N, C-alpha and C positions, 0 to 999 in steps of 0.2 A: 305621411303627408298631413298637414294641418287641416282642420275642418273649417278654417276661416279664410276670408279673402282679403288681401291687402289692397287698400285703396290709394291710388296715386303715389306709389313708392318713388322715392327720389334720393339720389346720392347728395350728401352734404358737402358742398364746396369742392367737388371733384375728388373727395376722399373715397375710401372703401366703406364708409359708414352709410348704410342704406336705411333711411327713415321711412316708416309707414305713416303717411299723413292720416290715414284712417284704417279701420278694420271693420269689415262686415262679418257679423257672426249671427247666423239665423236671422231674426228680425231686428237685431241690434246694430247700431252704427256707433263706433267709438272714434273720436278724434282727440288726440292727446298731445299736449305740449306745444301748441301752436303759438308762434310769434310772428311778427310782421317781417319775416325774412324772405328773401328771394331764393334761399337755399344755395346760392352760389357765392355771393360776396358778403352777405350780412343783411342789414335792413334794406328793404326794397327801396329803389330810388324815389318812388312816389311818396314814400313815408319820410325819407330824409329831406326831400325838397331841394331847392337850389341854394347852395352855400352863399351865393352872392345876394340872395333875397331871403334872409333868415326869417323875416316877418311876413313874407308873402304867402298867399293862398289860405287854405283852411288852417285852423289851429293844429300845431304839430301833433299833439296826442290824439286829437280827433282823427287825423289822417291814419294814425296807427290803429285805432279802434276800428275805423271803417274798413281798413285793409283786412283785418282778421275776420270780421263778420262777413265780409263779401267772399272771402275764401271759404268759410264754412258753408255759405249758401250754395256756392258752386259744387263743393264736394258732396254735399247731401243731395242736391238735385241730380247729380250724375248717378246716384244710386236709387233714384225714384222716390226720394223723400222730400221733405220741406222743413223749414225752420220752426213751424208750429208743431212739430213732433219732437222737439228737443225736450228731454225730461230732466236734465241736470247740466249745470255749467260750474266750472271751478276756475277761479282767476287768481293769479299771483302777480303782485306788483312790487317793485323795489321802493316805490315812493307813493305816498298818499295823494299827492296833488294831481296824479294822472287818472285817478279812479273816475272822477266825474266825467271826464272826456270820453272814457270808454263806455260808461253807462249811457251817455247821450247817443253814442254810435249804436249801441245795442238797442235802445228804445226806438231809434229812428227806423229800424228794420222790424223789430219784433212787436213794436207798439204796445198793445195791452197784454201781450202774452210774453212775459219774462219768466222762464221756468225757474225752479228752485236753484238758487245761486249761493256760492260761497266765495267771498273775496277776502284775502289776507295779504299782509305785507311780508315779503321775503327779502333776504339780504341782497341777492344778485341773480340775474337771469343768464341764460346760456349764450345769448347773442349780444355782443357788445352794442350798447345804445338802446336795446329793447327795454320797454317799460311795461309790457303786458305779456303774460304767458297764460294761455286759455286752453282748457280742455272741455269737451262737450260729449254728452251721451244722448243719442236719439233713438227712437223706434221708427220702423217703417210703417206706413199707413196700412190699415186693414185688420181684420180678425179681432176687433174689439180693443185694439191697442191705442186708439185715439186718446191722448192725455186729457184729463179733466181736473180742474181745481177742486180740492176738497174745502168744505166750509169749516174754518177753524176759528173758534172763539178764544180770545185772550192771547193770541200770538200776533203782535204788531208787525207791520211791514214798513221798513224805511221808505218814505215817500220818494227819495231820490233814486232808489233802486227799483222799487215797485215789483219785486219778484213775487211769484206765487209761493206761499210758505209750505203748502202740502199739495202734492200732485199725484194723481192716481193714473196708472197706465196698466191695463189688464189687472193682474194680481199684485203689482208692485206699487209701493207708496214711497215717494221721494220727498224728503223734508229738507228745506233750505238750511243753510248755516244759521245757527241761532246764537244770539248773545243775550245776557240778562238785562237788556235795556228796557226802559219804560216806553210807553206809547209815543211820547213826544221826542224820543231819541235825544233827550237832554241829560240823561244819567241812568243809574241803575234802578231797577225795581226795588222797592223797600225790602222785600224778602231776601234779596241778594246783596243788600248793602250792609256794610259794617262801618259804623262811625269811626273815624281815625282815633278818637280818644277812648273808644271801647277796646282796650288793649287785649283782653282775652275773651271777648264776646264772639267766639268762633274765629275762623280764618277766612280770608277773602276767597280762596280757591274752594274751600268746602261749601261756603254759602252759595257761591255762584254755580258750582257744579250741581249741587242739590236742586237749586231753583231751575236750572236748565233741564235736568232730567224730568222733574215732576211737573213743571209748569210750562214747558215749551215742547220738549221732544214727545212726551207722553200724549198731550192733547193733539199735537200735529199728526202723530201716527194714528191715533184713535179716530180722528176726523176722516181719515182715508180707509178706515176699517182694519187697521193694523193695531199693534200694541208694542210695549217694550219687550214682551216675551217673543214677539214675532220679528224683532229687529234682526237684520241680516248683517249690516255693515255700518260702522260709525267712524267718522274722521274728526279728530280733535286737534285744535290748535291752542297752544299755551304760550302766553307772552313771557313766561318765566319757566324754563324747563325744570327748575328746582321744585316746582309745584307738583311734579309727576307723582311722587308717592302719595301725597294727600289726595290728589285727583283719583288715583287708582283705588284708594280706600273707599271713597264715596261711590265711584263707578261700580265696583264689585259688590257693594251692598245692594245695588239694584239689578245687576246683570250677572252676578257670580253663579247663580243656579242655572241660568239659561243665557249664556253669553252670545254676543255677536262678534263678528270679525272687527278688529280694532286697529286703528292707526292713530298714533299720537306724535305730533312733531311740534317743534318750536316755531313761533312766528315773531316777526319784528314788530307787528302791531295790527290792531283791529280797527273797525270803523268807529267804535266808541272808546275813548281813552280810558274810561273807568272799567271797561271789560277786560278781564285777563284770560278769557277762554271763549272759544267759539266751537260749536259742534254741528255737523250735519249727519243725517242718518237715513238709511234705506231699510224698509221693512216689507213684509208680504201681508196681504189681507188674510185675516183669520178664517173667513168664509170661502176663500178661493181654493183652487185646485193645487196651487203651488204651495208646498210645505217647506219649512226651514229644516235643514239637516246640518248638524255640526260635524265637522271632520276632525278626527283625532290624529295626531302625529307626535308621539312623545319625543322623538329625536330632536325636534326643533323647539322644544319648550322654552329654552333659555334665549331663543332668538326673537321672541315676540312677546306682546303684552296680552293679547286675546287668544282665542282658540286658533288652531292652525288655519282653518277656513270654515266658511259657512256656504252651503249649497242652497240656492233658491232657483228652482227650475233649471234653466240652461246657463245660469251664472254661478261661478265659483269665486267668492270674494275672500281673498287671503287677508289675515292680519299682517300688518307691516312687518318686514323681516330686517334684521341687522345681523352682522357676523359676530356673534357672541356665544359664550358658554357660561357655565355657572361661576366662572372666575373673572368674567369680563370679556374684553375683545379677544377674538380668536388668536391663538399663539402664532400662527403663520403670519398674520398681518402685523402683529407687534414686533416679531423677530425681524421682519424686513422693513421696518419703519425708516431706516437710513437709506433705503432704495426707493423712496417715494417718487423721485423724479423719473425713475424708470417705470413707475406705475405698479410696482410689485405689491405693496400693501393693498392697493385698491383692487387688484386682480384677485388676490387671495380672498378678500372680503366678498367680491361679487361672485366668485366661484362657490363659496360657502352658501351664499344667499340663494343662488340659482339651483344648487344641489338640493337645498331644503325645499325650495319652491317646486321643483320637479317632483320630489317625493310626495309632497302634499297634493299636487295635481293628480298624481297617480292614485293616491289614497281616495281622492274624490271621483275617480273614474274618468279622468281626462289626461291632458298632456301639457307640458310647458309650451309646446309648439302652438297651442291654442290661446296663448296670451293675447288679450285684446287691449290692455292698457297697463303700462308700467311707469309709474311716476317715481322719481328718485329725489330724495331730499338729502343733500350732501353738505359736508362741512367745508369743502373746497371744490370748486368747479374743475380743478385739474384732475380729479379722480374720474370724471365722466368718460373721457376717451378710453382709458384702460378698462373701465367697467363695461363699456359697449363692446370692446374686443371679446370679452367673455360671453356676452350675449350672442355675438356672431358665432362663436364656437358652438354654443348650445342650440342655436336655431339654424345651424348649418348654412349661414350666410343669408338667411331670409330677412326681409325688412323688419325693423324693430319699432314697435308702437310706443315710443318712450317720450318722457318729459323729464327735465331735471332743473331744479332750482337750488340755490344755496340758502340753507337755513341758518339762523343766527347762532344756534347751539345744537349739540348732539347729546343724547342722554347718557352715553357710555364713552369714556375716554378711549381713543384709539379706533372707535367705530365711525367711519366717515360717510357711510352710505346707509340710508333707510329706504327700502323699496316697498312700494304699495302697488300690488298687482291684482288685476281682475282676469279671470280665465274663463273661456267658453267651454261648456260641456254639452255636446250635442244630445238632443232628446231622441234616443233610438229605441 
């Protein structure tokens, strides 16, 4: 039996796919992959509006943002929490012009408390017509968990978003998605900028990555009492997946000796056109009781970019996994490529990913059954259903706390799924 509690599980559209709207794990609340869906037909009627009055009522995307925020408020309240205990939000949009409406909806409820946030553009969302996919992580009140903003010097906050750049909750430090923008959000910081006519004066990805690590992530972590050495999990978005080798070269020069769990995926775009990378990060306080522990698992070494996982208290953060070995995409998936409409390649990939994830969880002292959050970045949304069928097998039909978005590119040909998972480890 899992050590977690599923919050408001629901079947999607009358199918046998059961979605966990949330997961309660100890003092944590996870809500993953939320769109403004009624779970039965697609977008909720209040969001769609009246077809005969397309311009009537509140702006269309504001209705969508309001619906999602209101659902979060109800879900967290039912567990004894409140929105001022959110410690992290992640947002995916297929189009930039909807972001402002969502941020207005968020500010209308959260007001001066907007927790560390990451917003990026993805190719497509899982519900037709949806323009916002939102995930949220919160803590329950009490026992010193009340979130507080850290004072960070030199890390600008976009005024339209107004998020807290570095947030402390107990021994955890959450850092919002960072780009190498200047204070005015009009361009890049000089240290991250390469003049177009400076042909071999460094490369854009190296300059921007180095700047983000040393001038944004490092001070933001240190403001909360953490450090690069105490980093637990980083999520990286690249506007050009071809930049991955150069990014990893710079990243490993800072984290190679003491790595954190790592997810790197492609994005369609970021808030600043000049930025080609955005990174968020989670760390633990150096003076706290919770210590970072790196989990080794050699069998999955070709399926990920970072360590197998990092344990921080009752959280196990995995590096993102894809179905690959030293030669590229797994042979079972490539051999069944002609059967993609039967879901065969996707199921082979998901089976390999979950086999590795389960082994990593066991090496960390927990179980795949304690998965609290599983975000999937896919090359084709048609792979989601067969992938979820494998989740059903592994979880014995239990609700799945999943999200899925279509990314613009995959790093390995033939690999259609990248899974980013967090798992709960009870403190016994």
